[in-house]
C-alpha positions in Angstrom: 19.5 -1.7 -10.4 16.7 -2.1 -13.2 15.7 0.7 -15.4 12.4 0.8 -13.6 13.8 1.8 -10.4 16.0 4.7 -8.8 18.0 5.7 -6.2 15.6 6.9 -3.3 17.9 10.1 -2.7 17.7 10.8 -6.2 14.0 10.5 -6.6 13.4 12.6 -3.6 15.6 15.2 -5.4 14.1 15.1 -8.7 10.7 15.3 -7.4 11.9 18.7 -5.8 11.1 17.9 -2.1 14.6 18.6 -1.3 16.8 21.7 -2.9 19.9 19.4 -3.1 20.7 15.4 -3.4 23.0 16.1 -0.3 19.9 16.8 1.8 18.1 13.9 0.4 20.9 11.7 0.8 21.4 13.0 4.5 17.9 12.3 5.4 18.0 9.0 4.1 21.2 8.0 5.9 19.6 8.9 9.2 16.9 6.4 8.4 14.2 9.1 8.8 12.5 7.7 5.5 10.1 4.7 5.1 9.5 2.8 2.1 6.5 0.6 2.5 6.5 1.1 6.0 10.1 -0.2 6.4 12.7 2.1 7.8 15.2 2.6 5.2 18.8 3.9 6.0 20.6 3.4 2.7 20.2 6.7 0.2 21.0 4.1 -2.4 17.9 2.2 -1.8 16.1 1.1 -5.1 12.7 2.2 -5.2 9.7 1.5 -8.1 6.5 3.0 -9.2 3.8 2.3 -6.6 6.1 2.4 -3.6 4.9 4.3 -0.8 7.3 6.9 0.9 7.0 8.5 4.5 9.4 11.2 5.8 9.7 14.3 7.5 9.6 17.8 5.5 9.7 21.0 7.4 7.0 20.7 10.2 5.1 18.0 8.7 5.2 14.3 7.7 4.8 13.6 4.2 3.1 10.5 2.7 3.7 9.9 -1.1 3.3 7.1 -3.2 5.8 7.2 -6.5 3.7 7.7 -9.8 6.3 7.9 -12.0 10.5 8.2 -12.5 12.1 10.9 -14.2 15.5 10.7 -15.5 16.6 13.8 -14.4 15.2 16.7 -12.0 12.5 18.4 -13.5 10.3 21.5 -13.1 8.0 21.9 -10.1 4.8 21.3 -12.4 6.4 18.4 -13.8 7.8 17.2 -10.3 4.2 17.1 -9.0 3.1 14.4 -11.6 6.1 12.2 -10.0 3.8 11.6 -6.9 0.4 11.2 -5.5 -0.1 12.8 -2.0 -1.4 10.3 0.7 -1.2 12.8 3.6 -3.5 15.0 4.7 -2.6 18.5 4.5 -3.7 20.6 7.3 -6.3 23.0 6.6 -5.4 26.6 7.2 -6.9 28.8 10.1 -9.5 31.2 8.5 
């Protein structure tokens, strides 16, 4: 794996989409994540900056573009800088 890429499960965990790397890995292995529109069934799939990921989280589908790769898990504010949200967030009922 090149230095400018990272395992899919590690990135999802580093970016704080999942509380544990095990949960991120399980989602990947179940074929529930798409990278660039293609289903990925391996947690070790290499992703790079610019890749678009689609995956379920809770009761919604997340679509994010990878903006950066962190060498380790970072704080929540720093994690938000690792991706660009592309999915529409449903508006709260007033």
